[in-house]
Every structure is written in structure tokens, then in C-alpha cells.
C-alpha positions in Angstrom: 27.6 -27.2 48.9 28.0 -23.4 48.7 25.3 -21.5 46.8 26.5 -19.4 43.9 24.8 -16.3 45.4 26.7 -16.7 48.7 30.1 -16.5 47.1 32.1 -13.4 47.9 32.2 -10.9 44.9 36.0 -11.2 44.8 35.7 -14.9 43.9 33.7 -14.1 40.8 35.5 -13.4 37.5 35.1 -9.8 36.1 33.4 -11.2 33.0 30.7 -12.9 35.1 30.1 -9.8 37.1 29.7 -7.7 33.9 27.2 -10.3 32.6 25.2 -10.1 35.8 25.1 -6.3 35.6 24.0 -6.4 32.0 21.2 -8.8 32.7 20.0 -6.7 35.6 20.0 -3.5 33.5 18.2 -5.3 30.7 15.6 -6.7 33.1 14.9 -3.2 34.5 14.6 -1.7 31.0 12.0 -4.4 30.0 10.0 -3.9 33.2 10.0 -0.1 32.6 8.9 -0.5 29.0 6.0 -2.8 30.0 4.9 -0.3 32.7 5.0 2.5 30.2 2.9 0.6 27.7 0.3 -0.5 30.2 0.1 3.0 31.8 -0.4 4.7 28.5 -4.0 3.3 28.2 -3.9 4.3 24.5 -3.9 0.8 23.0 -6.3 0.2 20.1 -7.4 -3.2 19.0 -5.8 -4.3 15.7 -8.2 -5.3 13.0 -7.4 -7.2 9.8 -8.0 -5.3 6.6 -11.1 -7.2 5.7 -12.5 -6.1 9.1 -12.2 -2.4 8.0 -14.0 -3.0 4.7 -16.7 -5.0 6.4 -17.3 -2.4 9.1 -17.3 0.6 6.8 -18.7 -0.9 3.6 -15.9 0.9 1.7 -13.2 -0.5 -0.5 -9.5 -0.3 0.5 -9.0 2.3 -2.3 -11.2 4.8 -0.3 -8.6 5.1 2.4 -5.3 4.0 0.8 -3.4 5.5 -2.1 -2.6 2.0 -3.3 -5.7 0.0 -2.9 -4.1 -3.4 -3.5 -1.2 -3.1 -1.0 -2.5 -0.6 1.6 0.3 1.7 2.7 0.0 5.5 2.6 -3.5 6.8 3.3 -5.6 9.2 1.3 -7.0 12.3 3.0 -10.2 10.5 3.9 -8.2 7.6 5.3 -6.2 10.0 7.4 -9.3 11.7 8.8 -10.9 8.3 9.5 -7.9 7.1 11.4 -7.7 10.5 13.3 -11.3 10.0 14.4 -10.5 6.7 16.0 -11.6 4.5 13.0 -15.4 4.8 13.2 -17.8 2.7 11.3 -18.3 5.5 8.7 -15.6 7.1 6.7 -15.9 10.9 6.7 -17.0 12.5 3.5 -15.1 15.3 1.8 -17.7 17.3 -0.1 -16.1 19.5 -2.8 -12.7 18.0 -2.4 -11.1 17.3 -5.8 -8.7 14.4 -6.3 -6.5 16.7 -8.4 -6.2 20.5 -8.7 -8.8 21.9 -11.1 -6.1 23.1 -13.4 -5.1 19.5 -14.3 -7.2 18.4 -17.2 -4.9 16.1 -19.1 -6.4 12.6 -19.3 -3.1 10.8 -18.8 -2.1 12.8 -15.8 -5.5 12.3 -14.2 -5.3 8.6 -15.0 -1.9 8.4 -13.3 -3.3 10.2 -10.2 -6.6 8.3 -9.8 -6.4 5.0 -11.7 -2.8 3.7 -12.3 -2.3 2.6 -8.7 -4.9 -0.2 -9.3 -5.2 -0.6 -13.1 -1.5 -0.2 -13.9 0.3 2.6 -15.6 -0.5 1.2 -19.0 -3.9 -0.2 -18.3 -2.4 -3.6 -17.9 -4.0 -4.3 -14.6 -2.4 -4.6 -11.1 -4.8 -5.0 -8.2 -7.8 -4.2 -10.3 -8.8 -5.5 -13.8 -6.8 -4.6 -16.9 -8.4 -1.9 -19.1 -6.3 -2.0 -22.3 -8.3 -3.2 -25.3 -11.2 -4.6 -23.2 -13.9 -2.9 -25.3 -15.6 -1.2 -22.4 -17.9 1.5 -23.8 -17.7 5.2 -23.0 -21.0 5.3 -21.0 -19.9 2.3 -18.9 -16.5 3.9 -18.2 -18.1 7.1 -17.1 -20.6 5.2 -14.9 -17.8 3.1 -13.3 -15.7 6.2 -12.5 -18.6 8.2 -11.0 -20.5 5.4 -9.2 -17.7 2.8 -8.6 -18.2 -0.9 -8.7 -18.9 -2.0 -5.1 -18.8 -5.7 -5.7 -15.3 -5.5 -7.1 -14.0 -3.0 -4.6 -13.7 0.0 -7.0 -14.5 3.2 -5.1 -16.8 5.9 -6.5 -15.2 9.2 -7.6 -18.4 11.2 -7.8 -17.7 14.9 -6.9 -14.0 14.4 -6.9 -13.4 15.7 -10.5 -14.5 18.9 -12.2 -16.7 18.2 -15.3 -13.8 19.0 -17.6 -11.6 16.6 -15.6 -14.2 13.9 -15.7 -14.7 14.2 -19.5 -10.9 14.1 -20.1 -10.5 11.1 -17.9 -13.4 9.3 -19.5 -12.0 10.0 -23.0 -8.6 8.7 -22.0 -9.8 5.5 -20.4 -12.2 4.9 -23.3 -9.2 5.3 -25.6 -7.4 2.6 -23.6 -10.3 0.2 -23.6 -10.9 0.5 -27.4 -7.2 0.4 -28.3 -7.0 3.9 -29.7 -4.5 4.9 -26.9 -1.5 2.8 -26.0 1.0 3.8 -23.3 4.6 2.9 -23.9 6.6 1.4 -21.0 8.6 4.3 -19.5 11.3 2.2 -18.0 11.7 -0.6 -20.5 14.9 -2.5 -20.1 16.9 -3.9 -23.0 16.8 -7.7 -23.3 19.4 -9.4 -21.0 22.4 -10.8 -22.8 23.5 -14.0 -21.0 26.7 -15.7 -21.7 27.7 -19.1 -20.3 31.3 -19.5 -19.3 32.2 -23.0 -18.2 34.1 -23.2 -15.0 35.3 -26.8 -15.5 34.8 -29.8 -17.7 32.3 -31.1 -15.1 30.2 -27.9 -15.2 30.1 -27.2 -19.0 27.5 -25.0 -20.7 24.3 -26.6 -21.8 24.4 -27.8 -25.4 28.2 -27.8 -25.6 
């Protein structure tokens, strides 16, 4: 028997030749890619999200804009990643979460709270706030000191005093039912109509 590799090139079909050339090019590309990855030497071990919180002692909301789903990082999160993900997340003394000119309670809530507590206080990744009856002193304490056991970060030093008072007033209004936020993008009720396509597939109740 004659080996395939010993056949003269003229006995091979053009399609088979092109296939062989494509496989060779693909193989060379993969080898080059692996060499590049191994030679870079900049490969960091991947940790699961619980590993980050266990190592740093911080909640996900410290480093991520959306604490429940991760995604884009906050400024502290960006600095932490740039430093090689150390065990301690860098502090940002004097860094406000919103410009000092912003003192509207709803706007501050949208910036600092809505990502976890929902845009209407209905709760998302964190507990719902609307009509829960949480007192004003408790609201202020939770904002300033956080709730480590539930993963809520502390915001001490990240608001001016005027901002803090406005935010506490607004959240307290949510918790005692004095403030309600309407759904911005409420959709009208769906109007469904059943159109039978045959006698076999008739509409229910008809």
C-alpha cells in the first residue's frame, strides 16, 4: 500500500491541498498564540468573587458600581485592581461619592443607593426600603457605618454634611412611607387577543 504522504502533489485534488494548507496555517497560529501567552509572564490567578471579599473583608459594593452583579468598578476598585489586587483596598480620604454641589436627596439616592436598593426602594440585591419603618437614626448609622454582616459598605467621609442630611431625610421618607417614587418607565398593560388558527387550535373558553 502507498502512504498518503508519499503521493505526488499532482495526484491530490486542489480542494484537499487547500484544506491541508489551511490546517497548517491554523496550527502555526495556535502555536504562536500559546508561545505569546506563556512568554508574557503576566498571568494572574483568577479568584471567585467570594475570595475577594474574604481576603479584603470588604463587600462587593466597595469595588463595584453594582454590588449585586459586579461589572464596572468604582474608583477604589480600579485602584485596587491597578495595585495587583492586594489584601487591603486603598482608602480615598476626602473623596466624595458625588460633587459637593449635589444636595438633592433623590439624586444622591440614585447615585449611592439605587443600584442595590432599587430606584424606588423596592430592593434589588439589597433589602427593600419602602415602608419598612426604619428610624432616622438607624438610617444615618447604616449609611455612615454600613452593615458588614449584610454586605452594605460604609459611606463615612464620602458625603458632605449637607449631602448626608439630605440623603438621610430622603431615605427616612422612603422607609416611613412619606415619599414614594413613581416608576419612570411604566408600560401600559398588555392587550392580548387570541386568534384561532384552526378548529383544532381554538382559543381557550371558546
